VOBA-1610 file (N, C-alpha, C; in pm, whole numbers, padded with zeros to 5 digits, always signed):
BEGIN
Unk+02314-03242+04183Unk+02207-03180+04106Unk+02116-03098+04196Unk+02088-03154+04317Unk+02006-03083+04413Unk+02074-02955+04457Unk+02206-02969+04479Unk+02282-02850+04521Unk+02277-02741+04415Unk+02290-02785+04287Unk+02285-02687+04179Unk+02149-02618+04174Unk+02045-02696+04196Unk+01910-02640+04194Unk+01891-02540+04307Unk+01937-02578+04426Unk+01925-02487+04540Unk+02004-02360+04517Unk+02124-02374+04462Unk+02208-02258+04434Unk+02139-02166+04333Unk+02083-02233+04228Unk+02016-02155+04124Unk+01897-02080+04182Unk+01818-02149+04269Unk+01704-02083+04330Unk+01747-01967+04419Unk+01855-01990+04498Unk+01905-01882+04583Unk+01952-01763+04502Unk+02019-01793+04389Unk+02069-01685+04303Unk+01955-01606+04244Unk+01852-01681+04196Unk+01737-01613+04138Unk+01664-01529+04244Unk+01654-01582+04366Unk+01587-01507+04473Unk+01663-01380+04507Unk+01800-01394+04514Unk+01883-01278+04546Unk+01872-01171+04438Unk+01875-01215+04310Unk+01866-01119+04201Unk+01729-01051+04198Unk+01624-01132+04225Unk+01489-01076+04226Unk+01473-00973+04338Unk+01529-01005+04456Unk+01522-00912+04568Unk+01596-00783+04538Unk+01715-00797+04477Unk+01795-00679+04443Unk+01722-00592+04340Unk+01660-00656+04241Unk+01587-00579+04141Unk+01469-00505+04203Unk+01400-00574+04296Unk+01285-00511+04361Unk+01330-00392+04445Unk+01445-00408+04517Unk+01496-00298+04598Unk+01538-00180+04511Unk+01604-00211+04396Unk+01645-00104+04304Unk+01522-00029+04250Unk+01417-00108+04219Unk+01296-00045+04167Unk+01232+00047+04271Unk+01226-00001+04396Unk+01170+00081+04503Unk+01251+00206+04525Unk+01386+00190+04518Unk+01473+00306+04538Unk+01459+00406+04424Unk+01440+00354+04302Unk+01424+00443+04187Unk+01293+00521+04195Unk+01188+00457+04248Unk+01059+00523+04251Unk+01039+00611+04373Unk+01124+00597+04476Unk+01107+00675+04600Unk+01113+00825+04575Unk+01214+00878+04501Unk+01218+01022+04478Unk+01096+01072+04401Unk+01047+00991+04304Unk+00930+01031+04227Unk+00810+01044+04319Unk+00795+00948+04410Unk+00683+00953+04505Unk+00693+01077+04592Unk+00816+01108+04638Unk+00835+01225+04723Unk+00801+01353+04648Unk+00845+01360+04522Unk+00817+01479+04442Unk+00668+01494+04420Unk+00602+01383+04390Unk+00458+01390+04368Unk+00386+01433+04496Unk+00433+01382+04610Unk+00370+01419+04736Unk+00389+01567+04765Unk+00510+01619+04741Unk+00537+01761+04762Unk+00453+01846+04668Unk+00444+01800+04542Unk+00363+01874+04446Unk+00216+01872+04488Unk+00171+01756+04535Unk+00032+01747+04582Unk+00007+01840+04699Unk+00103+01847+04791Unk+00089+01936+04907Unk+00083+02081+04864Unk+00171+02121+04773Unk+00172+02260+04727Unk+00042+02295+04655Unk-00006+02202+04573Unk-00133+02228+04503Unk-00249+02239+04601Unk-00248+02152+04703Unk-00355+02157+04802Unk-00350+02287+04882Unk-00228+02330+04915Unk-00213+02455+04989Unk-00253+02574+04903Unk-00229+02563+04775Unk-00261+02675+04686Unk-00412+02684+04661Unk-00476+02570+04643Unk-00619+02572+04608Unk-00710+02555+04729Unk-00658+02496+04837Unk-00742+02474+04955Unk-00847+02368+04929Unk-00961+02383+04989Unk-01070+02288+04966Unk-01057+02163+05050Unk-01135+02060+05012Unk-01140+01936+05089Unk-01011+01855+05079Unk-00929+01879+04977Unk-00806+01801+04960Unk-00696+01842+05057Unk-00708+01961+05115Unk-00599+02012+05200Unk-00579+01932+05328Unk-00683+01901+05406Unk-00659+01823+05529Unk-00592+01689+05503Unk-00633+01620+05396Unk-00572+01491+05364Unk-00427+01507+05323Unk-00397+01610+05243Unk-00259+01635+05200Unk-00170+01668+05318Unk-00222+01742+05414Unk-00143+01775+05533Unk-00115+01651+05616Unk-00215+01564+05630Unk-00196+01442+05710Unk-00096+01348+05645Unk-00098+01338+05511Unk-00012+01244+05440Unk+00132+01293+05430Unk+00155+01424+05434Unk+00291+01479+05421Unk+00368+01454+05549Unk+00497+01418+05535Unk+00579+01401+05654Unk+00631+01537+05702Unk+00701+01535+05814Unk+00749+01661+05873Unk+00840+01738+05777Unk+00924+01664+05705Unk+01016+01729+05613Unk+00944+01806+05504Unk+00837+01748+05450Unk+00760+01816+05346Unk+00689+01939+05401Unk+00635+01927+05522Unk+00567+02042+05582Unk+00664+02156+05608Unk+00782+02122+05659Unk+00884+02225+05684Unk+00932+02287+05554Unk+00945+02204+05450Unk+00987+02257+05319Unk+00883+02353+05263Unk+00756+02320+05284Unk+00650+02409+05236Unk+00656+02543+05307Unk+00680+02542+05438Unk+00696+02667+05512Unk+00817+02744+05463Unk+00925+02671+05440Unk+01051+02734+05400Unk+01039+02799+05263Unk+00954+02743+05177Unk+00938+02798+05043Unk+00857+02926+05043Unk+00784+02952+05152Unk+00704+03073+05162Unk+00558+03049+05131Unk+00473+03083+05224Unk+00329+03064+05208Unk+00257+03188+05260Unk+00139+03217+05206Unk+00056+03319+05272Unk+00032+03279+05416Unk+00023+03375+05504Unk+00021+03346+05647Unk-00096+03257+05687Unk-00212+03273+05620Unk-00326+03191+05657Unk-00304+03044+05621Unk-00236+03018+05507Unk-00204+02880+05469Unk-00090+02827+05557Unk+00003+02914+05590Unk+00112+02872+05679Unk+00055+02827+05814Unk-00052+02890+05857Unk-00114+02852+05984Unk-00160+02706+05981Unk-00213+02661+05868Unk-00258+02522+05858Unk-00141+02426+05874Unk-00027+02462+05813Unk+00092+02378+05824Unk+00144+02379+05967Unk+00148+02497+06029Unk+00195+02509+06166Unk+00110+02426+06261Unk-00021+02433+06245Unk-00111+02357+06332Unk-00086+02207+06317Unk-00061+02161+06194Unk-00034+02019+06173Unk+00098+01977+06235Unk+00201+02060+06221Unk+00331+02029+06282Unk+00320+02021+06434Unk+00249+02114+06494Unk+00234+02115+06640Unk+00148+01998+06686Unk+00046+01962+06608Unk-00042+01851+06645Unk+00034+01721+06658Unk+00138+01705+06575Unk+00214+01580+06574Unk+00319+01572+06684Unk+00340+01679+06757Unk+00451+01684+06853Unk+00453+01564+06948Unk+00341+01521+07008Unk+00348+01407+07101Unk+00386+01275+07035Unk+00373+01267+06902Unk+00401+01142+06831Unk+00547+01126+06794Unk+00626+01231+06804Unk+00766+01226+06761Unk+00855+01170+06870Unk+00955+01094+06826Unk+01059+01050+06918Unk+01156+01162+06946Unk+01247+01145+07042Unk+01340+01253+07080Unk+01425+01304+06964Unk+01477+01212+06882Unk+01566+01254+06773Unk+01491+01338+06670Unk+01372+01292+06630Unk+01295+01366+06531Unk+01246+01499+06589Unk+01205+01498+06715Unk+01160+01621+06779Unk+01271+01725+06782Unk+01394+01681+06812Unk+01508+01774+06813Unk+01536+01829+06674Unk+01526+01740+06573Unk+01554+01784+06436Unk+01452+01889+06391Unk+01325+01867+06420Unk+01221+01964+06383Unk+01241+02095+06458Unk+01272+02084+06587Unk+01295+02203+06669Unk+01411+02286+06615Unk+01520+02220+06579Unk+01637+02292+06527Unk+01605+02359+06393Unk+01528+02290+06309Unk+01492+02347+06179Unk+01407+02473+06198Unk+01313+02468+06292Unk+01228+02584+06320Unk+01312+02702+06369Unk+01411+02675+06453Unk+01496+02783+06505Unk+01586+02840+06396Unk+01648+02754+06318Unk+01739+02800+06213Unk+01665+02889+06113Unk+01538+02858+06089Unk+01457+02938+05996Unk+01396+03061+06062Unk+01445+03094+06185Unk+01392+03210+06259Unk+01240+03202+06272Unk+01192+03081+06302Unk+01048+03058+06318Unk+00970+03095+06192Unk+01041+03100+06077Unk+00980+03128+05947Unk+00922+03268+05938Unk+00972+03359+06018Unk+00925+03498+06010Unk+00979+03569+05886Unk+01087+03517+05830Unk+01145+03582+05713Unk+01066+03554+05586Unk+00970+03464+05594Unk+00897+03427+05475Unk+00785+03527+05446Unk+00755+03553+05319Unk+00655+03654+05284Unk+00513+03605+05306Unk+00421+03697+05303Unk+00280+03662+05302Unk+00206+03697+05429Unk+00085+03754+05413Unk-00002+03776+05527Unk+00036+03895+05610Unk-00049+03923+05710Unk-00023+04035+05799Unk+00075+03999+05908Unk+00137+04101+05965Unk+00237+04079+06068Unk+00181+04009+06191Unk+00057+04042+06228Unk-00001+03984+06348Unk-00018+03833+06334Unk-00060+03787+06215Unk-00079+03645+06193Unk+00055+03572+06189Unk+00155+03634+06132Unk+00288+03574+06129Unk+00344+03560+06270Unk+00321+03660+06353Unk+00366+03652+06492Unk+00297+03537+06564Unk+00167+03523+06541Unk+00093+03414+06606Unk+00145+03278+06561Unk+00174+03263+06433Unk+00228+03136+06382Unk+00363+03106+06446Unk+00448+03208+06455Unk+00579+03190+06516Unk+00567+03149+06662Unk+00473+03209+06733Unk+00453+03174+06873Unk+00403+03031+06887Unk+00315+02987+06797Unk+00270+02848+06801Unk+00385+02751+06779Unk+00473+02783+06683Unk+00589+02699+06659Unk+00680+02694+06781Unk+00699+02809+06843Unk+00788+02813+06960Unk+00727+02736+07077Unk+00600+02760+07104Unk+00535+02697+07218Unk+00526+02545+07201Unk+00496+02501+07078Unk+00473+02359+07057Unk+00595+02279+07021Unk+00695+02341+06956Unk+00807+02265+06902Unk+00943+02305+06957Unk+00954+02418+07026Unk+01084+02464+07073Unk+01092+02464+07225Unk+01001+02532+07291Unk+01009+02547+07436Unk+01018+02414+07510Unk+00941+02312+07472Unk+00949+02186+07547Unk+01086+02118+07540Unk+01165+02152+07438Unk+01295+02086+07420Unk+01409+02187+07429Unk+01388+02295+07502Unk+01484+02406+07504Unk+01619+02366+07563Unk+01621+02265+07650Unk+01747+02226+07713Unk+01804+02099+07651Unk+01762+02066+07529Unk+01802+01940+07468Unk+01866+01964+07333Unk+01949+01873+07290Unk+02008+01880+07156Unk+02091+02005+07136Unk+02076+02065+07017Unk+02155+02183+06981Unk+02082+02312+07013Unk+01967+02303+07080Unk+01887+02424+07105Unk+01963+02530+07183Unk+02030+02497+07296Unk+02101+02601+07371Unk+02203+02678+07286Unk+02274+02606+07199Unk+02372+02673+07113Unk+02304+02758+07007Unk+02195+02708+06951Unk+02126+02782+06847Unk+02066+02912+06900Unk+02024+02910+07026Unk+01963+03030+07084Unk+02057+03150+07079Unk+02187+03126+07090Unk+02283+03237+07088Unk+02284+03306+06952Unk+02245+03235+06847Unk+02240+03295+06714Unk+02100+03343+06679Unk+02000+03269+06726Unk+01863+03297+06684Unk+01809+03424+06749Unk+01829+03440+06880Unk+01764+03550+06952Unk+01808+03688+06904Unk+01939+03716+06890Unk+01975+03849+06838Unk+01920+03874+06697Unk+01926+03772+06612Unk+01873+03789+06477Unk+01723+03807+06475Unk+01653+03736+06564Unk+01509+03749+06573Unk+01471+03889+06621Unk+01545+03938+06718Unk+01518+04072+06771Unk+01542+04179+06666Unk+01641+04158+06580Unk+01678+04259+06480Unk+01605+04242+06348Unk+01507+04149+06341Unk+01434+04127+06216Unk+01375+04257+06165Unk+01378+04276+06035Unk+01349+04406+05974Unk+01214+04467+06006Unk+01106+04388+06000Unk+00974+04449+06014Unk+00923+04451+06157Unk+01004+04408+06253Unk+00964+04413+06393Unk+00883+04294+06440Unk+00848+04201+06351Unk+00768+04085+06390Unk+00846+03996+06487Unk+00976+03975+06459Unk+01058+03894+06548Unk+01070+03954+06687Unk+01082+04085+06693Unk+01090+04155+06822Unk+00962+04134+06902Unk+00849+04136+06833Unk+00722+04114+06901Unk+00712+03971+06953Unk+00765+03875+06877Unk+00767+03736+06923Unk+00848+03723+07051Unk+00967+03785+07055Unk+01051+03779+07175Unk+00978+03842+07293Unk+00915+03955+07273Unk+00842+04021+07382Unk+00733+03931+07439Unk+00660+03865+07352Unk+00549+03781+07399Unk+00599+03655+07469Unk+00710+03601+07422Unk+00768+03486+07491Unk+00810+03525+07632Unk+00875+03640+07644Unk+00920+03686+07775Unk+00800+03719+07864Unk+00693+03773+07805Unk+00577+03814+07884Unk+00495+03695+07934Unk+00512+03578+07871Unk+00436+03461+07914Unk+00478+03419+08055Unk+00384+03366+08130Unk+00411+03330+08270Unk+00469+03189+08281Unk+00579+03168+08214Unk+00651+03041+08222Unk+00794+03064+08174Unk+00877+02964+08194Unk+01018+02978+08157Unk+01031+03007+08008Unk+01120+03098+07975Unk+01134+03137+07834Unk+01197+03026+07750Unk+01286+02949+07810Unk+01358+02850+07732Unk+01480+02906+07661Unk+01514+03033+07690Unk+01629+03094+07624Unk+01761+03037+07675Unk+01764+03001+07803Unk+01889+02952+07861Unk+01986+03066+07889Unk+02089+03037+07965Unk+02187+03142+08001Unk+02256+03198+07878Unk+02297+03110+07787Unk+02367+03157+07667Unk+02275+03243+07580Unk+02149+03200+07570Unk+02056+03279+07489Unk+02032+03417+07546Unk+02015+03424+07679Unk+01995+03555+07743Unk+02118+03644+07725Unk+02237+03586+07741Unk+02360+03665+07723Unk+02369+03719+07581Unk+02335+03636+07483Unk+02340+03682+07344Unk+02238+03792+07319Unk+02118+03777+07375Unk+02015+03877+07354Unk+02052+04009+07420Unk+02099+04003+07546Unk+02138+04125+07616Unk+02258+04190+07548Unk+02352+04107+07501Unk+02466+04162+07428Unk+02424+04233+07301Unk+02325+04176+07231Unk+02273+04242+07112Unk+02205+04374+07143Unk+02131+04377+07255Unk+02066+04501+07296Unk+02168+04608+07333Unk+02276+04565+07403Unk+02381+04661+07440Unk+02447+04719+07316Unk+02471+04635+07216Unk+02531+04683+07092Unk+02437+04779+07021Unk+02308+04750+07025Unk+02209+04840+06965Unk+02208+04975+07035Unk+02218+04973+07168Unk+02222+05098+07244Unk+02347+05179+07209Unk+02460+05109+07193Unk+02584+05179+07156Unk+02570+05245+07020Unk+02506+05175+06926Unk+02487+05232+06793Unk+02399+05357+06799Unk+02293+05350+06881Unk+02205+05468+06895Unk+02281+05585+06957Unk+02367+05554+07056Unk+02445+05659+07121Unk+02542+05724+07023Unk+02605+05642+06939Unk+02696+05696+06838Unk+02621+05785+06739Unk+02503+05740+06697Unk+02423+05821+06604Unk+02385+05955+06668Unk+02350+05952+06795Unk+02312+06075+06864Unk+02432+06169+06877Unk+02550+06113+06906Unk+02670+06196+06916Unk+02704+06259+06782Unk+02690+06181+06674Unk+02717+06236+06541Unk+02619+06348+06507Unk+02493+06328+06545Unk+02394+06432+06518Unk+02424+06559+06598Unk+02472+06544+06723Unk+02505+06660+06805Unk+02623+06736+06747Unk+02725+06663+06702Unk+02843+06726+06642Unk+02804+06800+06515Unk+02719+06738+06433Unk+02675+06803+06309Unk+02596+06929+06340Unk+02515+06926+06444Unk+02437+07044+06482Unk+02528+07157+06528Unk+02631+07122+06604Unk+02724+07226+06652Unk+02802+07288+06537Unk+02840+07205+06441Unk+02914+07259+06326Unk+02825+07352+06246Unk+02697+07319+06237Unk+02606+07403+06160Unk+02585+07538+06226Unk+02610+07547+06357Unk+02586+07671+06431Unk+02716+07744+06463Unk+02824+07717+06391Unk+02950+07787+06411Unk+02937+07933+06367Unk+03029+08024+06412Unk+03025+08166+06372Unk+03026+08184+06221Unk+02941+08275+06173Unk+02929+08302+06030Unk+02967+08448+06005Unk+03060+08471+05913Unk+03104+08607+05879Unk+03054+08642+05739Unk+02994+08760+05729Unk+02941+08805+05600Unk+03010+08933+05556Unk+03028+08947+05430Unk+03085+09069+05371Unk+02986+09125+05270Unk+02961+09255+05283Unk+02869+09315+05186Unk+02913+09453+05144Unk+02941+09475+05015Unk+02980+09605+04960Unk+03104+09660+05028Unk+03096+09793+05067Unk+03211+09858+05127Unk+03221+09828+05275Unk+03111+09779+05333Unk+03113+09754+05477Unk+03133+09606+05503Unk+03217+09578+05596Unk+03237+09440+05640Unk+03162+09420+05769Unk+03070+09330+05765Unk+02990+09304+05883Unk+03022+09164+05934Unk+03066+09158+06060Unk+03096+09027+06120Unk+02990+08993+06221Unk+02926+08878+06201Unk+02822+08838+06294Unk+02862+08707+06359Unk+02858+08707+06490Unk+02892+08586+06565Unk+02767+08541+06640Unk+02724+08423+06615Unk+02608+08368+06686Unk+02656+08298+06812Unk+02625+08358+06924Unk+02666+08300+07053Unk+02561+08201+07101Unk+02613+08094+07159Unk+02523+07996+07219Unk+02478+08048+07355Unk+02362+08001+07403Unk+02314+08047+07534Unk+02415+08027+07646Unk+02491+07920+07641Unk+02589+07893+07745Unk+02709+07985+07740Unk+02726+08056+07625Unk+02842+08144+07612Unk+02811+08288+07655Unk+02687+08323+07679Unk+02650+08461+07711Unk+02709+08506+07844Unk+02703+08418+07944Unk+02756+08460+08075Unk+02906+08477+08073Unk+02975+08402+07986Unk+03120+08418+07972Unk+03151+08555+07911Unk+03075+08594+07810Unk+03096+08725+07747Unk+03068+08838+07846Unk+02962+08824+07926Unk+02930+08928+08025Unk+03041+08941+08129Unk+03095+08826+08173Unk+03202+08829+08272Unk+03327+08896+08216Unk+03361+08864+08092Unk+03478+08926+08031Unk+03458+09077+08018Unk+03336+09121+07980Unk+03309+09265+07970Unk+03321+09335+08104Unk+03271+09269+08208Unk+03281+09327+08343Unk+03426+09343+08385Unk+03509+09241+08360Unk+03650+09248+08397Unk+03722+09358+08319Unk+03684+09375+08192Unk+03748+09479+08111Unk+03716+09618+08166Unk+03588+09641+08203Unk+03548+09771+08260Unk+03620+09795+08392Unk+03628+09691+08476Unk+03696+09706+08605Unk+03843+09739+08586Unk+03908+09678+08489Unk+04050+09705+08463Unk+04069+09850+08419Unk+03980+09900+08335Unk+03989+10039+08290Unk+03975+10135+08408Unk+03880+10107+08496Unk+03859+10192+08614Unk+03981+10191+08705Unk+04040+10073+08721Unk+04160+10065+08807Unk+04273+10149+08748Unk+04289+10145+08617Unk+04396+10224+08553Unk+04370+10373+08570Unk+04242+10414+08555Unk+04208+10557+08568Unk+04232+10607+08709Unk+04187+10525+08808Unk+04205+10564+08950Unk+04353+10568+08986Unk+04432+10478+08931Unk+04575+10478+08962Unk+04643+10602+08906Unk+04591+10654+08794Unk+04651+10774+08735Unk+04630+10895+08821Unk+04520+10902+08896Unk+04495+11013+08985Unk+04563+10991+09121
//
């Protein structure tokens, strides 16, 4: 009888624990959604609720808010909070945040605000969350993809970020692979500019080819000589005159 009672109690305890765990698991997504919604509302309206919402949101929520797109001044608040937490993160979480920041091109692709403020936010993210871990995790591999794309960003903000990182008096954190990718991208850009210039030169030469006009009973042929062709024409004329003189003198 005692054994049955103990078994029954154990069974009831196990079932109660399982139900409690299921309930917690069911409510976890709702809590996360509410927290994200609270963060977005706080970022949208500002005020006294914003500092508390930023502190309560985890790194994933802050990164998601940046990824969704924010005006640059509100994005700055999120960036400052992410950088402030850097010393509190363990290696694995620090690497994950760093990789997310790089994959998102330092969030320069997101709309909102002036270019100067977006550049400053990107530099804060790089200085606080990327550079310290540049030789760790997947960062060296990501740099080979991030740097060329950052340099080629449409509005020039990414290019300005790269310039300022290089201009800083400390190691860039690009690594050998990152530098090779960046220089390779620049070489490809130079080749494209050279091709465009060659095409423009060819088009200009075609536009200046000889033009023949016909008008009424008279046929008028006009040849536009290039400056480099004038001395050739003069030389040919001189040779023709000399040949005529030689023939005349030989006849006498």
